[in-house]
Structures are given as C-alpha cells and as structure tokens.
C-alpha positions, 0 to 999 in steps of 0.5 A: 519542419519544427513539429518532427523536430520538436516530436523527437526533442520530446521523446528524447526527454521523456526517455531521459527523464524515465524513472525506475520501475518500482520493484517487488520487496525481496522475498524467497525467490532471491534467496533461492537464487542466492542458494541455487548459486551458492550450491551450483559453483560449489558443484561445478568447481568439484566436479569439474576435472577439465580446467585448472583448479576454480576454487579462487573463482568460485570464491569470488564469484559466491561474494559477489552472488550477494549482489543479486539480493540487491539488484532490483533496488540497486540494480547498476550500482550492484552491476558495477560492484560485480564488474569491478570485483571480476575485474580485479580479481582477473587481475590478481588469479592465476587461472582464467575463469572457466565456470560455466555457472558465473552465467547467473551474473546476466541477472544482474545485466537483465536487472538494469533495463528491467528496473532501473531509470534510463540514466542507470540504463545508460550508465549500465550499457557503458559498464557493460561495453567496457567489460566486453570490449576491454579484453579484446582491446588490450589484446588478452582475449580474441574478438570473436569471444567480445562479439559473443559476449555483446550478443549476449549481453544485448539479448539479456538486455533485450529481455529485461526491456521486453518484461518492462514493456509488458509490466506497464502495459499490463499496470495501464490496462488495470488502470483503466479497468480500475478508472472505469470501475471507479466511475460506475461506482461512483455514479451508484453513490451519486444515484443511489446511496447519496440519494437515500442519505440526502433524504434521512437528513432532509426528514431529519431536519423537518421532524427537528422543526416539527418537535420544535414547534410542538414542544413550544406549543406543549409547553404554552399549553400544559402547565394550565391542563397537566401537572408541573411533572407531566409538563417537566416529562413531556419537555424532556421527552421533547429535547431527548428527540430534537438531540436524536434528531440533530444527531442523525441530520449530522451523521447523514450530512458527514455521511454525504460529504464522506461519499462526495469525497470517495465519489470525486477520487474514483472520478479522479477528481483533482480538486477531491485528491487534495483533499486529504484522507483521514488518518491516525490523527482524526481518530480522537475526532472519530471517537467523538463522532458518536455518544451511543458508547464512550470512547478512550483513545489512546496513540503511542508513537509518532503518527507523523511517520505513518506513510497516508495510505497506512495511516488512512487504512487504519482509520478506516479500520478503527472507523468500522470497528467502532461502528460495529461497537455502536451497532452491536455492542450488547449493554457496552458502557465503553470502548478502547482504541489502542494504537501502537506505532513503532518502526516497522508497523502500527497495530490497532486494538479496539475492544468493548466491554459488552456483554455477551460478547458475540459477533456482528450479523454475518450478513455484513461486510465489516469485518471482511472490508477490514481483513481485506484493507489489512492484506492489501497492506501485507498486514493482517486483522481478526475480530473474536470475543473477548476472554473475558467478554466483549468483541476485540479487533486486532489489525497489524499494518506494516509501514512498508505496506505503502511500497507494496 
C-alpha cells in the first residue's frame, strides 16, 4: 500500500521542482511580433467603426506589447504586468476593450507553461483564474464570457505544455544519439589512435635508452681513436637526439592523457567530468609545450569571468593554431598569441612571422574545427595570410555563447 503513495508523492515532488526551460536568445522574430502587434492595433483602431473609439485602449495594448520581448525568461512576471495594467486601464478608461488584436496577449499565457518553472505555472494559473473569473463574480461580465475565456486560456496553456513536452522529448532523443556516438568515438580513440600513440611513446623510450647507452660507449672509445673535435660533435649529436626523443615521449604521453580524458567524457564517466577542462588560464603552459617556435602570450581582461565552455573553446582554438604554426610555418622565428576579454566576448589572435605566408595543407581539418568551435558558440573564426607575411588566425567568442 505504501508504494503507490510513494510513487505519487515522488511524481508530485519532481513536478513541483521542475526547473524553467532554457529559452533561446531574443531574435528577429520577437521584434517582428512586437512590430506586428503595433501595426495591427493601430490599423484596427483606425479602421473599425462598429465600436466606440478605442484609442485609449490602443495606447495600453501597445505599451503592454513590450512585455512580449521578455516573455520567455520572465514569463509569469510579464503576464502579471500585462494583466495588472489591463485591470487598471479597465477602471480608468470609460469604454470596454473591443479590439480583436488584443488576442496577442495569449502569447504571454502560452509562454508560462512553455518556458516557466512549475511554480511559475502555478502562479500563472492563479493569475489567469482571477483575470477570467473576477469580472463575472463582481457582475461586470456574464458567466458565458468567463467560461469561454477559460476554455481559450486552457487550450493555450495545453498548447504550451505540448510544445514543451515535444522539445524535451527531442532533446532526450538527441542526447541518446550523442551518447551512442560518443561511445563509438571513445572506442575508436582507444582501439586505434591511442594504440598508435602508445607505440610512439614506447619506441621513443626504447630509442632514448639505446641512444644513451651508445653515447656512453662512444664517449669511452672515441677519444682514443678520433680527434677531440669529432668526439665533441658526436656527444652533441647524441644529446640532441636524446632531447628530441624526450620531446617525442613527453608529447606522446600528454596526448595519451588527453585522449583518455576525452574518452572518459564521451562515455559519460563521472570521474572524467570532475577534471576541469583546460581554459584561458592554461594558455601559458600550452605556449611552453613546444620549443620549435617561441610563443609570446598576452592576455588582457579577467579570465575568471569567462564561462568554462567559452574558455575551453578558446584554449582549443589556440592549441590548434599554435600546432599549425609549429608544423607549417616556414622560417618562423616567433609567434604571438593575444587574448582580449571584455564584458561581451573573447577575442583571440594568433600570428606568426613565417615567410612566405601560406596555408596549412588543405587535407587537414584544423581550420574547419576551429571555425566549428567558434560557430557553435555564436562567434566566428577566420584564418589567412597576414599582410606582412606569416599566418593569422582570428576568433571571436561571445560570452553568452555558454547559454546557446
């Protein structure tokens, strides 16, 4: 007997704690709606002759129409403002509202169940109940009008709930697709790429051990049979080879660690998700990771104000751009990484002094990947030869991109 009760209480609790939906950013459709309301109210007021003059109500409706711009993020508050202004206007204006264009206020009713939290829905329901029933309770409107208005409000609210359920269902389906695809990519990383990188690291370790042993043997034999200059050259060559092998081993080890982290995230491994993703604060370490081309890093602005998703994208774009500099910049002697942070966006510029300017091989996906990262956040990225030579990568990432 306790289980059904517990299930019902659990469902009620989850329903009560339902958070608001994530609304899209305000776009051209919202401004088109506002313009359409203003035009329709003005046109109907000017053209209708079967009702008393409605210009006072037209002014009220146009003023209230501004609430549609915030109907998604503050749905209940905008509905309360609209109903409150309409109630006060009804007491002040001598004529009754007879404009059909006032139906746009149903968009505020629709927005409450579509975007609001469960508590917002309850508050909105109470507001609409009062708005529909009070006129009939005080005798200023017949009950038939109240029941008709209630039916329209219920239908509008049901439509908002239906679209919300549909959007949530599509989001769950897409999440399941991403999960399956992420697991497949994690398997591919582990079974192919990680295998080859592990082989590189092992071979580099073995080669370093052999080179060190041969270097010691040569240093013991060479002085007796060769001039001192030749022995010094052999020792220097061995040291250079050991340094190169050390860099190869370190880079391979770092690549393996990053691939394991990425594979854990793709598999939704909780421990992997606890590890913070690299961001703008890690750019200095990224610049020191390779010594082929010295990199100067300059960051202006407060990195702590940048959302994690935007900061991680900035890091990955800079990482790919610097990798291209080290791989493809001919005769480059230095690179400059400039990051500027303000209250709206993050701007990156990666420039090298290679000559002549040229593009990375067209078969690669680095530039496409940088562009995709920026586009997903609502920004943009461009790459091309600089006017004085070298290669320049420019990226702009809006801080609001974390909410998209």
